[in-house]
Each structure stands twice: as structure tokens, then as C-alpha cells.
KOLDRENLUM-834456 format. One record per residue (C-alpha): residue number from 1; residue in three letters; x, y, z. Coordinates in steps of 0.2 Angstrom, whole numbers, plus 5000, padded with zeros to 4 digits. Layout:
   nr  rest    c1    c2    c3
  NUM   ALA     X     Y     Z
...
This chain:
   nr  rest    c1    c2    c3
    1   MET  5063  5218  4923
    2   VAL  5078  5207  4920
    3   VAL  5074  5189  4914
    4   THR  5086  5176  4910
    5   TRP  5084  5167  4893
    6   ALA  5090  5150  4894
    7   VAL  5103  5144  4882
    8   CYS  5098  5130  4871
    9   ARG  5104  5114  4880
   10   ASP  5118  5123  4889
   11   GLY  5127  5125  4872
   12   ARG  5126  5106  4870
   13   LEU  5115  5106  4855
   14   GLY  5115  5090  4845
   15   GLU  5122  5080  4859
   16   LYS  5113  5066  4868
   17   MET  5106  5071  4885
   18   ARG  5117  5066  4900
   19   GLU  5112  5053  4912
   20   VAL  5108  5050  4931
   21   ASN  5109  5034  4940
   22   SER  5092  5035  4948
   23   VAL  5078  5047  4951
   24   THR  5065  5048  4965
   25   VAL  5048  5056  4960
   26   THR  5037  5061  4975
   27   THR  5019  5067  4971
   28   ILE  5017  5081  4984
   29   VAL  5000  5087  4978
   30   ASP  4987  5079  4966
   31   ASN  4968  5079  4964
   32   ASP  4969  5062  4972
   33   VAL  4978  5055  4987
   34   TRP  4989  5039  4988
   35   GLU  4985  5038  5007
   36   LYS  4971  5045  5016
   37   SER  4982  5055  5028
   38   PHE  4988  5066  5014
   39   SER  4979  5081  5007
   40   SER  4973  5083  4989
   41   SER  4969  5099  4979
   42   TRP  4966  5102  4961
   43   GLY  4983  5104  4954
   44   ILE  5000  5095  4954
   45   SER  5017  5096  4962
   46   PHE  5031  5084  4961
   47   HIS  5047  5083  4971
   48   VAL  5061  5076  4960
   49   GLU  5078  5070  4967
   50   THR  5092  5063  4955
   51   PHE  5107  5053  4960
   52   LYS  5123  5050  4951
   53   LYS  5139  5044  4960
   54   ASN  5140  5055  4975
   55   GLU  5130  5069  4968
   56   LYS  5112  5072  4973
   57   HIS  5100  5086  4965
   58   ALA  5083  5091  4970
   59   ILE  5070  5102  4961
   60   LEU  5051  5105  4962
   61   MET  5041  5103  4947
   62   ASP  5025  5114  4949
   63   THR  5019  5120  4966
   64   SER  5000  5117  4964
   65   GLY  4988  5131  4969
   66   SER  4986  5126  4987
   67   PHE  5000  5131  4999
   68   GLU  4990  5122  5013
   69   SER  4990  5105  5004
   70   PHE  5008  5108  4998
   71   TYR  5015  5112  5016
   72   LYS  5005  5098  5025
   73   ASN  5011  5085  5013
   74   THR  5029  5091  5012
   75   SER  5030  5091  5031
   76   LYS  5023  5074  5032
   77   LEU  5035  5067  5019
   78   GLY  5050  5075  5027
   79   ILE  5055  5085  5012
   80   ASP  5069  5098  5015
   81   LEU  5064  5113  5004
   82   THR  5080  5121  5008
   83   ALA  5089  5108  4998
   84   VAL  5079  5112  4982
   85   GLU  5090  5119  4969
   86   GLY  5077  5125  4956
   87   ILE  5059  5125  4953
   88   PHE  5051  5120  4936
   89   ILE  5034  5128  4932
   90   SER  5026  5118  4917
   91   HIS  5014  5132  4913
   92   TRP  5006  5148  4919
   93   HIS  4990  5141  4927
   94   GLY  4986  5144  4945
   95   ASP  4984  5126  4949
   96   HIS  5002  5124  4944
   97   TYR  5011  5139  4950
   98   GLY  4998  5147  4962
   99   ALA  5007  5143  4978
  100   LEU  5025  5148  4971
  101   ASN  5025  5165  4980
  102   GLN  5023  5156  4997
  103   ILE  5035  5142  4993
  104   LEU  5050  5153  4987
  105   PRO  5053  5160  5005
  106   LEU  5053  5142  5012
  107   VAL  5068  5138  5001
  108   LYS  5078  5152  5010
  109   HIS  5090  5155  4995
  110   SER  5089  5161  4978
  111   VAL  5084  5148  4965
  112   PRO  5081  5148  4946
  113   VAL  5063  5146  4941
  114   TYR  5062  5137  4924
  115   VAL  5046  5143  4915
  116   PRO  5041  5141  4897
  117   SER  5037  5159  4892
  118   VAL  5036  5177  4899
  119   TYR  5021  5180  4909
  120   SER  5023  5197  4917
  121   SER  5014  5195  4933
  122   GLY  5021  5178  4936
  123   ILE  5039  5184  4932
  124   ARG  5036  5198  4945
  125   GLU  5031  5185  4958
  126   ILE  5046  5175  4955
  127   LYS  5058  5190  4957
  128   ASN  5048  5197  4972
  129   GLY  5051  5180  4980
  130   ASN  5070  5181  4977
  131   GLY  5069  5169  4963
  132   ASN  5078  5170  4946
  133   PRO  5066  5167  4931
  134   VAL  5074  5157  4917
  135   VAL  5063  5156  4901
  136   CYS  5066  5139  4893
  137   SER  5060  5144  4875
  138   GLU  5071  5131  4868
  139   PRO  5076  5113  4875
  140   THR  5087  5116  4889
  141   GLU  5097  5104  4900
  142   PHE  5098  5114  4916
  143   ILE  5105  5101  4928
  144   GLU  5115  5086  4922
  145   GLY  5102  5073  4917
  146   LEU  5087  5085  4919
  147   MET  5080  5094  4904
  148   SER  5066  5105  4898
  149   THR  5057  5100  4881
  150   GLY  5057  5119  4878
  151   GLU  5041  5129  4875
  152   MET  5027  5119  4866
  153   ALA  5015  5133  4861
  154   THR  4998  5126  4856
  155   GLY  4987  5139  4862
  156   ILE  4994  5137  4880
  157   SER  5013  5139  4882
  158   GLU  5019  5123  4891
  159   HIS  5035  5113  4893
  160   SER  5038  5096  4901
  161   LEU  5052  5089  4912
  162   LEU  5064  5075  4906
  163   ILE  5075  5065  4917
  164   ASN  5087  5052  4908
  165   VAL  5090  5037  4919
  166   ALA  5105  5026  4915
  167   ASP  5100  5009  4908
  168   LYS  5081  5014  4909
  169   GLY  5078  5028  4898
  170   LEU  5067  5044  4899
  171   VAL  5056  5049  4914
  172   VAL  5044  5062  4907
  173   LEU  5034  5073  4919
  174   THR  5020  5083  4912
  175   GLY  5010  5097  4920
  176   CYS  4993  5097  4910
  177   GLY  5000  5090  4894
  178   HIS  4990  5103  4884
  179   PRO  5002  5101  4868
  180   GLY  4996  5082  4868
  181   ILE  5005  5068  4877
  182   ILE  5009  5060  4861
  183   ASN  5017  5076  4854
  184   ILE  5026  5079  4870
  185   LEU  5034  5061  4870
  186   LYS  5039  5064  4851
  187   ARG  5047  5080  4856
  188   ALA  5056  5072  4871
  189   ARG  5064  5058  4861
  190   LYS  5069  5070  4848
  191   THR  5077  5084  4859
  192   SER  5085  5072  4871
  193   ARG  5091  5060  4858
  194   VAL  5086  5046  4869
  195   ASP  5074  5034  4861
  196   LYS  5068  5024  4876
  197   VAL  5054  5032  4886
  198   TYR  5053  5022  4903
  199   ALA  5040  5032  4912
  200   VAL  5027  5046  4910
  201   MET  5018  5054  4924
  202   GLY  5007  5069  4926
  203   GLY  4992  5077  4918
  204   PHE  4988  5070  4901
  205   HIS  4973  5082  4897
  206   ILE  4961  5069  4890
  207   SER  4944  5064  4896
  208   ASP  4936  5051  4886
  209   THR  4939  5032  4885
  210   ASN  4944  5033  4866
  211   SER  4957  5046  4869
  212   GLY  4964  5035  4884
  213   VAL  4964  5020  4872
  214   GLU  4973  5030  4859
  215   VAL  4987  5036  4871
  216   GLY  4988  5019  4879
  217   GLU  4992  5011  4862
  218   PHE  5005  5024  4858
  219   LEU  5013  5020  4876
  220   LYS  5012  5002  4872
  221   GLU  5021  5004  4855
  222   LEU  5035  5014  4864
  223   ASN  5035  5000  4877
  224   VAL  5033  5012  4891
  225   GLU  5036  5003  4908
  226   ILE  5026  5016  4919
  227   ALA  5011  5025  4914
  228   SER  5004  5037  4928
  229   PRO  4991  5049  4922
  230   CYS  4984  5060  4935
  231   HIS  4977  5078  4939
  232   CYS  4968  5083  4923
  233   THR  4966  5066  4915
  234   GLY  4948  5060  4916
  235   TYR  4944  5044  4924
  236   ASP  4936  5037  4908
  237   ALA  4953  5041  4899
  238   ARG  4963  5033  4913
  239   ASN  4952  5017  4913
  240   GLY  4954  5016  4894
  241   MET  4973  5018  4895
  242   ALA  4974  5005  4909
  243   LYS  4965  4992  4898
  244   VAL  4978  4994  4885
  245   VAL  4994  4995  4895
  246   GLY  4989  4983  4909
  247   GLU  5001  4981  4924
  248   LYS  5011  4995  4917
  249   TYR  4997  5007  4923
  250   VAL  5003  5014  4940
  251   ARG  4991  5024  4950
  252   ILE  4998  5039  4959
  253   GLY  4992  5053  4971
  254   SER  4997  5064  4985
  255   GLY  5011  5055  4995
  256   LYS  5016  5042  4981
  257   ILE  5034  5039  4980
  258   ILE  5042  5031  4964
  259   THR  5060  5027  4962
  260   ILE  5068  5022  4946
  261   GLY  5085  5016  4943
């Protein structure tokens, strides 16, 4: 079995992460819906489009575990899957990569699939679907302005997606946030060499009010402009966070579109 091991930051180790002019993050699948006409399922999937001058890049982050929800929502949103240049899998849990083997054929061309570690059955699925598994064991800037934090192994191997938006800062997308959202943000700032965190979206893997308040205080300290916990973030934790960050708490769900920059 041939697996590509990603070169740390494309050989740009020690350099500041490159920028894009803007990014549009569309929540394809989440536990909750933004509008009733969309479908929900336990899991997460984002469509990420970046823009810089005349260049546009599109990737998927996670695929959820429900192909039915994914397909219904992408169709409703008008997302062109054949324009997808890569798929970023945050970690090897079914609610984050379970629909991958059904989605890869819809892309209709071979794409790199960025994963945090080698999981033999998952790697096999990628290759059977004409994908090219790329293991991001180290921080990796794989498209200009898009970067993996590299594997953060804290019992569960996971990596998060970073987008560096000019004049804004980092947009950080997490799958479940098993390594801890505070640890992820510290890693993001260190590896990207970008201090400003503008937005954080995804699963925060906390459940109680006190944990939400603690994370909210850290986000407030960093002056994060958009805090969008979803998926595996408990509602008590979300409410605790919202009380701390106020209007910077932005609810998301299946069908929600956010453009930054």
C-alpha cells in the first residue's frame, strides 16, 4: 500500500503561513440545521472556498457519516463537487469520514485526501475511491493559505484546518477538537506564525457550562471575532461560551454560509 507522507509545510518550515484574500465556509452537514429545509445528521462536513486575486480553491473538510444528508444539502446549496481539489479528514471517526467512499466518485477525478495518521481500512477506502492519501503527521501548508496543524495525538489522532485570511487572521476549523480547543489554537498560532485568530468553527468536544465559560474566556482573551461551536459541543457549553463572548458567538448548522474577507 502506497501512502504519501506530507512534507512539513511544503519545505517552508519556519516561514509565516501564506494568505488568501477571502474564504467562504459552508456548513454542509451538522447535528443542527440553519434552515428547516436542510438535513441534519450527527457529524460534520464543511465546504471551504478560498479566493486570491484570480485564483479560487475548493476543498471539503470532513464528509459526515450520512451520505444522504450530504448529498441532499450539497444539491440544495449548488456545490460543484467536481471542483473540489482535496478532502481534509480531521480524524478517523465514522461521523467525520463515513461518507467518504460514496463522495469520492462524485468528485470524478483523483484528489489528495489529507489525514492525520495511517488507519489501514480508511487508507484502503481512499485508494479504492481513486483518492491519494496524504498523511499530515507534521504541520503542512498543502494549498496556498490552507494548512494542517499536523497530527495532535491525545488518545485520538486529529488535525485541524487553518486558513489565513489577509487583514483578518486565522480561520480555524475543527472536527471534534479532541486535543482541546485551547491546545489547538495555541498550536495553530505557533505553526502558522500568525498571532491573530479571527474565527473558530467546528466541534469543541466540551459539554458543561464551566468548560464553555473557560473556552469563552480564552477566545475573548485572543479577541476572536467569530466563535461557532457545533457538532459535539454540548448546549450547556455553548450557552456558557455565548455568555462570555456575547455577539461574537455565531450559531451555525447545515446550510449556514459564512464569508470572511
